[in-house]
N, C-alpha and C positions, 0 to 999 in steps of 0.2 A: 461681121461684126463691127459698128465704129469701133474706134480704140477708146473715146469716151465711156462707151456704155459697155467693153470687156471695166474697166477700170471702177464705173460705179459696182458692177457687180461685185467687185472684191470690196467697198469701204462700205460695208451694211449696216456697220455699227454707229453711221455720223447721226447725229441731230437729226438734220434735213434730210432723211435717207426717204420720208413720202414723199417730199416735194419733188425730189428728184428723178424720184420712179416713176410719178405719174405723167401717166400723156398728155402732149399736146392738148390733143383733144376738152381731154376731161378740165386741164387746168383752165382752157379760154371756156368751157360750161361755166365751172366757178367763177371766172371772175364776171362772166358774163350775168350768173345768177347776183352777184355783187352789186353789180352796176344796176341790175333794177330793183334790188331792195334799195338801195339808195335814193332814187329816184323818185321809189314808192315813199318812205316814209321822209326824206328830209323836209316837204315844202309843212308837215305838223312840227318838229323839232325845232327850228327856231321860235315860231309863234308857241308855243307857251311859256307858261307865267315863271313855271318853276320845273325845273329840267335837274335832276342828278343823272350823274357820272358815275358808274361803282366801279374804279378802276381796279386789275387783280391784287394781294396782296402782297405775294413773292412775285417777281418776274422771270426765276429758275434761271439767272445769267449763269449759273455754274451746271447748271442740266443735271446729269445725275449725281454729281457732286453736290449737289445742293441739302443744308442743313436745317430745311425747315423743319419742325415740329405738327405733329399729330394735333387737332383740338375736338372737341365736340361739332365744332360747326365747319370740321374741314381741317387747311392746316394751316400755319403761321409763319410768316419769316422770321426768321433770326438772323437776318444783318451779316450774312456769312461771306458776303462778299461785299469788299470795300465800297463799291459806288450804288449798293444797297439803299435803297432811300426809306424802308418801310420800316427797317430796326424794329421789330418784334413790337 
């Protein structure tokens, strides 16, 4: 087994675990799907008169240490990270 694969097996608690353990073939298939979807829907996007982009309320920069609060509509950012811009 290559050394990097052995190291990856021992580091199972990382946030990027899914990306690190995804096979090359699956990663390329997902990338291909993104390219196809972008090409499919992009021509309509700039031609819309009104466009709404809805960013996530919290980017969870602190991962599992994030202090976001639960609400009826999901979670709410509490700006627990100094670089957070949404700020509750």
